[in-house]
mmCIF file of the C-alpha atoms, coordinates in Angstrom:
data_MODEL
# 
_entry.id   MODEL 
# 
loop_
_atom_site.group_PDB 
_atom_site.id 
_atom_site.type_symbol 
_atom_site.label_atom_id 
_atom_site.label_alt_id 
_atom_site.label_comp_id 
_atom_site.label_asym_id 
_atom_site.label_entity_id 
_atom_site.label_seq_id 
_atom_site.pdbx_PDB_ins_code 
_atom_site.Cartn_x 
_atom_site.Cartn_y 
_atom_site.Cartn_z 
_atom_site.occupancy 
_atom_site.B_iso_or_equiv 
_atom_site.pdbx_formal_charge 
_atom_site.auth_seq_id 
_atom_site.auth_comp_id 
_atom_site.auth_asym_id 
_atom_site.auth_atom_id 
_atom_site.pdbx_PDB_model_num 
ATOM 1   C CA . MET A 1 1   ? 106.274 62.463  -43.391 1.00 0.00 ? 1   MET A CA 1 
ATOM 2   C CA . LEU A 1 2   ? 103.027 62.646  -44.250 1.00 0.00 ? 2   LEU A CA 1 
ATOM 3   C CA . VAL A 1 3   ? 101.661 61.303  -47.287 1.00 0.00 ? 3   VAL A CA 1 
ATOM 4   C CA . GLY A 1 4   ? 99.845  65.043  -47.955 1.00 0.00 ? 4   GLY A CA 1 
ATOM 5   C CA . ASP A 1 5   ? 103.097 66.549  -48.139 1.00 0.00 ? 5   ASP A CA 1 
ATOM 6   C CA . ARG A 1 6   ? 104.978 64.712  -50.371 1.00 0.00 ? 6   ARG A CA 1 
ATOM 7   C CA . GLY A 1 7   ? 106.247 66.796  -53.547 1.00 0.00 ? 7   GLY A CA 1 
ATOM 8   C CA . SER A 1 8   ? 106.387 70.192  -51.003 1.00 0.00 ? 8   SER A CA 1 
ATOM 9   C CA . VAL A 1 9   ? 110.070 70.311  -50.649 1.00 0.00 ? 9   VAL A CA 1 
ATOM 10  C CA . SER A 1 10  ? 110.158 70.050  -54.459 1.00 0.00 ? 10  SER A CA 1 
ATOM 11  C CA . ALA A 1 11  ? 107.561 72.800  -54.734 1.00 0.00 ? 11  ALA A CA 1 
ATOM 12  C CA . GLU A 1 12  ? 109.410 74.924  -52.383 1.00 0.00 ? 12  GLU A CA 1 
ATOM 13  C CA . LEU A 1 13  ? 112.594 74.333  -53.907 1.00 0.00 ? 13  LEU A CA 1 
ATOM 14  C CA . VAL A 1 14  ? 110.863 75.676  -57.625 1.00 0.00 ? 14  VAL A CA 1 
ATOM 15  C CA . ILE A 1 15  ? 109.737 79.052  -56.197 1.00 0.00 ? 15  ILE A CA 1 
ATOM 16  C CA . ALA A 1 16  ? 113.503 79.436  -54.055 1.00 0.00 ? 16  ALA A CA 1 
ATOM 17  C CA . ILE A 1 17  ? 115.745 78.882  -56.321 1.00 0.00 ? 17  ILE A CA 1 
ATOM 18  C CA . PRO A 1 18  ? 114.697 81.396  -59.296 1.00 0.00 ? 18  PRO A CA 1 
ATOM 19  C CA . LEU A 1 19  ? 114.249 84.085  -56.367 1.00 0.00 ? 19  LEU A CA 1 
ATOM 20  C CA . VAL A 1 20  ? 117.880 83.280  -55.274 1.00 0.00 ? 20  VAL A CA 1 
ATOM 21  C CA . LEU A 1 21  ? 119.364 83.388  -58.408 1.00 0.00 ? 21  LEU A CA 1 
ATOM 22  C CA . PHE A 1 22  ? 117.469 86.572  -59.681 1.00 0.00 ? 22  PHE A CA 1 
ATOM 23  C CA . MET A 1 23  ? 119.103 87.972  -56.214 1.00 0.00 ? 23  MET A CA 1 
ATOM 24  C CA . LEU A 1 24  ? 122.630 87.029  -57.375 1.00 0.00 ? 24  LEU A CA 1 
ATOM 25  C CA . LEU A 1 25  ? 122.174 88.413  -60.260 1.00 0.00 ? 25  LEU A CA 1 
ATOM 26  C CA . ALA A 1 26  ? 120.455 91.981  -59.276 1.00 0.00 ? 26  ALA A CA 1 
ATOM 27  C CA . ILE A 1 27  ? 123.934 92.258  -56.926 1.00 0.00 ? 27  ILE A CA 1 
ATOM 28  C CA . VAL A 1 28  ? 126.297 91.465  -59.922 1.00 0.00 ? 28  VAL A CA 1 
ATOM 29  C CA . GLN A 1 29  ? 124.403 94.314  -61.774 1.00 0.00 ? 29  GLN A CA 1 
ATOM 30  C CA . PHE A 1 30  ? 124.486 96.620  -59.278 1.00 0.00 ? 30  PHE A CA 1 
ATOM 31  C CA . ALA A 1 31  ? 128.445 95.996  -59.198 1.00 0.00 ? 31  ALA A CA 1 
ATOM 32  C CA . LEU A 1 32  ? 128.817 96.488  -62.978 1.00 0.00 ? 32  LEU A CA 1 
ATOM 33  C CA . TRP A 1 33  ? 126.656 99.585  -62.876 1.00 0.00 ? 33  TRP A CA 1 
ATOM 34  C CA . SER A 1 34  ? 129.175 100.837 -59.649 1.00 0.00 ? 34  SER A CA 1 
ATOM 35  C CA . HIS A 1 35  ? 132.513 99.972  -61.754 1.00 0.00 ? 35  HIS A CA 1 
ATOM 36  C CA . ALA A 1 36  ? 131.236 101.359 -64.456 1.00 0.00 ? 36  ALA A CA 1 
ATOM 37  C CA . THR A 1 37  ? 130.281 105.057 -62.565 1.00 0.00 ? 37  THR A CA 1 
ATOM 38  C CA . HIS A 1 38  ? 134.029 104.330 -60.908 1.00 0.00 ? 38  HIS A CA 1 
ATOM 39  C CA . ILE A 1 39  ? 135.342 104.684 -64.667 1.00 0.00 ? 39  ILE A CA 1 
ATOM 40  C CA . ALA A 1 40  ? 133.566 107.590 -65.825 1.00 0.00 ? 40  ALA A CA 1 
ATOM 41  C CA . GLN A 1 41  ? 134.584 109.255 -62.536 1.00 0.00 ? 41  GLN A CA 1 
ATOM 42  C CA . ALA A 1 42  ? 138.035 108.415 -63.136 1.00 0.00 ? 42  ALA A CA 1 
ATOM 43  C CA . ALA A 1 43  ? 137.950 109.739 -67.096 1.00 0.00 ? 43  ALA A CA 1 
ATOM 44  C CA . ALA A 1 44  ? 135.969 113.073 -66.208 1.00 0.00 ? 44  ALA A CA 1 
ATOM 45  C CA . ALA A 1 45  ? 138.639 113.643 -63.430 1.00 0.00 ? 45  ALA A CA 1 
ATOM 46  C CA . GLN A 1 46  ? 141.110 112.800 -66.000 1.00 0.00 ? 46  GLN A CA 1 
ATOM 47  C CA . GLY A 1 47  ? 139.695 115.011 -68.901 1.00 0.00 ? 47  GLY A CA 1 
ATOM 48  C CA . LEU A 1 48  ? 139.613 117.928 -66.528 1.00 0.00 ? 48  LEU A CA 1 
ATOM 49  C CA . ALA A 1 49  ? 143.162 118.221 -65.596 1.00 0.00 ? 49  ALA A CA 1 
ATOM 50  C CA . ALA A 1 50  ? 143.937 118.019 -69.533 1.00 0.00 ? 50  ALA A CA 1 
ATOM 51  C CA . CYS A 1 51  ? 141.599 120.333 -70.177 1.00 0.00 ? 51  CYS A CA 1 
ATOM 52  C CA . ARG A 1 52  ? 141.988 122.799 -67.067 1.00 0.00 ? 52  ARG A CA 1 
ATOM 53  C CA . ALA A 1 53  ? 145.795 122.847 -67.394 1.00 0.00 ? 53  ALA A CA 1 
ATOM 54  C CA . GLN A 1 54  ? 147.023 126.141 -68.558 1.00 0.00 ? 54  GLN A CA 1 
ATOM 55  C CA . ASP A 1 55  ? 147.864 125.566 -72.305 1.00 0.00 ? 55  ASP A CA 1 
ATOM 56  C CA . GLY A 1 56  ? 144.944 122.615 -72.303 1.00 0.00 ? 56  GLY A CA 1 
ATOM 57  C CA . THR A 1 57  ? 141.827 122.791 -74.767 1.00 0.00 ? 57  THR A CA 1 
ATOM 58  C CA . ALA A 1 58  ? 138.448 121.217 -74.360 1.00 0.00 ? 58  ALA A CA 1 
ATOM 59  C CA . ALA A 1 59  ? 139.582 118.850 -77.020 1.00 0.00 ? 59  ALA A CA 1 
ATOM 60  C CA . ASP A 1 60  ? 142.809 117.817 -74.847 1.00 0.00 ? 60  ASP A CA 1 
ATOM 61  C CA . GLY A 1 61  ? 140.574 117.317 -72.025 1.00 0.00 ? 61  GLY A CA 1 
ATOM 62  C CA . GLN A 1 62  ? 138.140 115.396 -74.409 1.00 0.00 ? 62  GLN A CA 1 
ATOM 63  C CA . ALA A 1 63  ? 140.775 113.183 -76.276 1.00 0.00 ? 63  ALA A CA 1 
ATOM 64  C CA . SER A 1 64  ? 142.498 112.194 -73.063 1.00 0.00 ? 64  SER A CA 1 
ATOM 65  C CA . ALA A 1 65  ? 138.981 111.096 -70.827 1.00 0.00 ? 65  ALA A CA 1 
ATOM 66  C CA . GLN A 1 66  ? 138.059 109.014 -74.553 1.00 0.00 ? 66  GLN A CA 1 
ATOM 67  C CA . GLN A 1 67  ? 141.348 107.394 -74.190 1.00 0.00 ? 67  GLN A CA 1 
ATOM 68  C CA . LEU A 1 68  ? 141.144 106.302 -70.422 1.00 0.00 ? 68  LEU A CA 1 
ATOM 69  C CA . LEU A 1 69  ? 137.389 105.047 -71.270 1.00 0.00 ? 69  LEU A CA 1 
ATOM 70  C CA . ASP A 1 70  ? 138.699 103.069 -74.143 1.00 0.00 ? 70  ASP A CA 1 
ATOM 71  C CA . GLU A 1 71  ? 141.150 101.569 -72.384 1.00 0.00 ? 71  GLU A CA 1 
ATOM 72  C CA . LEU A 1 72  ? 139.549 100.603 -69.220 1.00 0.00 ? 72  LEU A CA 1 
ATOM 73  C CA . GLY A 1 73  ? 135.180 100.897 -70.172 1.00 0.00 ? 73  GLY A CA 1 
ATOM 74  C CA . ARG A 1 74  ? 135.039 98.486  -72.650 1.00 0.00 ? 74  ARG A CA 1 
ATOM 75  C CA . GLY A 1 75  ? 133.533 95.683  -70.436 1.00 0.00 ? 75  GLY A CA 1 
ATOM 76  C CA . PRO A 1 76  ? 131.153 97.560  -67.698 1.00 0.00 ? 76  PRO A CA 1 
ATOM 77  C CA . LEU A 1 77  ? 130.735 100.497 -69.694 1.00 0.00 ? 77  LEU A CA 1 
ATOM 78  C CA . THR A 1 78  ? 129.347 101.009 -72.754 1.00 0.00 ? 78  THR A CA 1 
ATOM 79  C CA . ASP A 1 79  ? 128.014 103.400 -75.429 1.00 0.00 ? 79  ASP A CA 1 
ATOM 80  C CA . THR A 1 80  ? 129.559 106.361 -73.706 1.00 0.00 ? 80  THR A CA 1 
ATOM 81  C CA . ASN A 1 81  ? 129.329 109.554 -74.673 1.00 0.00 ? 81  ASN A CA 1 
ATOM 82  C CA . VAL A 1 82  ? 132.367 112.414 -74.035 1.00 0.00 ? 82  VAL A CA 1 
ATOM 83  C CA . SER A 1 83  ? 131.536 116.500 -73.697 1.00 0.00 ? 83  SER A CA 1 
ATOM 84  C CA . ALA A 1 84  ? 134.195 118.839 -73.017 1.00 0.00 ? 84  ALA A CA 1 
ATOM 85  C CA . ASN A 1 85  ? 133.430 122.489 -72.212 1.00 0.00 ? 85  ASN A CA 1 
ATOM 86  C CA . ARG A 1 86  ? 136.320 125.376 -71.407 1.00 0.00 ? 86  ARG A CA 1 
ATOM 87  C CA . THR A 1 87  ? 136.347 128.882 -71.086 1.00 0.00 ? 87  THR A CA 1 
ATOM 88  C CA . ALA A 1 88  ? 138.352 131.797 -69.590 1.00 0.00 ? 88  ALA A CA 1 
ATOM 89  C CA . ASP A 1 89  ? 137.658 130.788 -65.998 1.00 0.00 ? 89  ASP A CA 1 
ATOM 90  C CA . SER A 1 90  ? 136.426 127.502 -65.676 1.00 0.00 ? 90  SER A CA 1 
ATOM 91  C CA . ALA A 1 91  ? 136.458 123.361 -67.464 1.00 0.00 ? 91  ALA A CA 1 
ATOM 92  C CA . SER A 1 92  ? 134.077 120.640 -67.065 1.00 0.00 ? 92  SER A CA 1 
ATOM 93  C CA . ILE A 1 93  ? 134.148 117.258 -68.854 1.00 0.00 ? 93  ILE A CA 1 
ATOM 94  C CA . GLN A 1 94  ? 130.460 115.111 -68.702 1.00 0.00 ? 94  GLN A CA 1 
ATOM 95  C CA . ILE A 1 95  ? 130.358 111.629 -69.470 1.00 0.00 ? 95  ILE A CA 1 
ATOM 96  C CA . THR A 1 96  ? 127.333 109.387 -70.153 1.00 0.00 ? 96  THR A CA 1 
ATOM 97  C CA . GLY A 1 97  ? 126.870 105.864 -70.939 1.00 0.00 ? 97  GLY A CA 1 
ATOM 98  C CA . MET A 1 98  ? 124.990 102.850 -70.237 1.00 0.00 ? 98  MET A CA 1 
ATOM 99  C CA . ALA A 1 99  ? 126.035 99.746  -67.933 1.00 0.00 ? 99  ALA A CA 1 
ATOM 100 C CA . SER A 1 100 ? 126.671 96.594  -69.214 1.00 0.00 ? 100 SER A CA 1 
ATOM 101 C CA . MET A 1 101 ? 123.399 94.799  -68.558 1.00 0.00 ? 101 MET A CA 1 
ATOM 102 C CA . VAL A 1 102 ? 123.150 91.495  -66.593 1.00 0.00 ? 102 VAL A CA 1 
ATOM 103 C CA . ILE A 1 103 ? 119.739 91.255  -65.935 1.00 0.00 ? 103 ILE A CA 1 
ATOM 104 C CA . PRO A 1 104 ? 117.727 91.636  -69.243 1.00 0.00 ? 104 PRO A CA 1 
ATOM 105 C CA . LEU A 1 105 ? 115.678 95.109  -70.288 1.00 0.00 ? 105 LEU A CA 1 
ATOM 106 C CA . LEU A 1 106 ? 117.694 96.886  -67.376 1.00 0.00 ? 106 LEU A CA 1 
ATOM 107 C CA . HIS A 1 107 ? 119.302 99.505  -68.583 1.00 0.00 ? 107 HIS A CA 1 
ATOM 108 C CA . LEU A 1 108 ? 121.304 100.878 -66.051 1.00 0.00 ? 108 LEU A CA 1 
ATOM 109 C CA . PRO A 1 109 ? 122.357 104.807 -67.005 1.00 0.00 ? 109 PRO A CA 1 
ATOM 110 C CA . VAL A 1 110 ? 125.725 106.258 -65.770 1.00 0.00 ? 110 VAL A CA 1 
ATOM 111 C CA . HIS A 1 111 ? 126.668 109.830 -65.588 1.00 0.00 ? 111 HIS A CA 1 
ATOM 112 C CA . ALA A 1 112 ? 129.530 111.454 -64.074 1.00 0.00 ? 112 ALA A CA 1 
ATOM 113 C CA . GLU A 1 113 ? 130.989 115.402 -63.861 1.00 0.00 ? 113 GLU A CA 1 
ATOM 114 C CA . ALA A 1 114 ? 134.230 117.065 -63.493 1.00 0.00 ? 114 ALA A CA 1 
ATOM 115 C CA . ALA A 1 115 ? 134.714 120.836 -63.404 1.00 0.00 ? 115 ALA A CA 1 
ATOM 116 C CA . GLY A 1 116 ? 136.696 123.325 -61.896 1.00 0.00 ? 116 GLY A CA 1 
ATOM 117 C CA . PRO A 1 117 ? 138.990 126.588 -62.562 1.00 0.00 ? 117 PRO A CA 1 
ATOM 118 C CA . VAL A 1 118 ? 141.088 126.885 -65.016 1.00 0.00 ? 118 VAL A CA 1 
ATOM 119 C CA . GLU A 1 119 ? 145.180 126.860 -64.044 1.00 0.00 ? 119 GLU A CA 1 
ATOM 120 C CA . ARG A 1 120 ? 146.576 130.329 -64.588 1.00 0.00 ? 120 ARG A CA 1 
ATOM 121 C CA . PHE A 1 121 ? 150.199 131.785 -64.171 1.00 0.00 ? 121 PHE A CA 1 
ATOM 122 C CA . VAL A 1 122 ? 149.976 134.715 -61.617 1.00 0.00 ? 122 VAL A CA 1 
ATOM 123 C CA . PRO A 1 123 ? 153.493 136.710 -61.403 1.00 0.00 ? 123 PRO A CA 1 
ATOM 124 C CA . ASP A 1 124 ? 154.412 137.439 -58.187 1.00 0.00 ? 124 ASP A CA 1 
ATOM 125 C CA . LEU A 1 125 ? 153.474 141.078 -57.617 1.00 0.00 ? 125 LEU A CA 1 
ATOM 126 C CA . ALA A 1 126 ? 155.247 141.545 -54.265 1.00 0.00 ? 126 ALA A CA 1 
ATOM 127 C CA . GLY A 1 127 ? 158.692 141.260 -55.635 1.00 0.00 ? 127 GLY A CA 1 
ATOM 128 C CA . GLY A 1 128 ? 159.653 137.885 -53.777 1.00 0.00 ? 128 GLY A CA 1 
ATOM 129 C CA . ARG A 1 129 ? 158.831 139.179 -49.920 1.00 0.00 ? 129 ARG A CA 1 
# 
């Protein structure tokens, strides 16, 4: 070991360790955002199922989605907002929120939407053929 190289490992570690820790936090942050997105998508799908049912309403869909968010989303998904819309032919649910922060000042938005036709009873006009 040369006299001029003393302390070079310490200097390299001072630079490398914070970068490695930041990369680890970034991976955890992305995983939390991905999980929060999946929770929002699941809640939107459940809300759509309730909203588009034959006797369903937009309020039913909104309540169903909010119930699932309350059960699953308290950790990774925060500041949620659920909106539902139902017309005579279609229904839709939109969910927005924020992923929990691991890296300070990094606010990652979450958005999920589900839409589909309203279920309707259509009588068999062919006479059972």
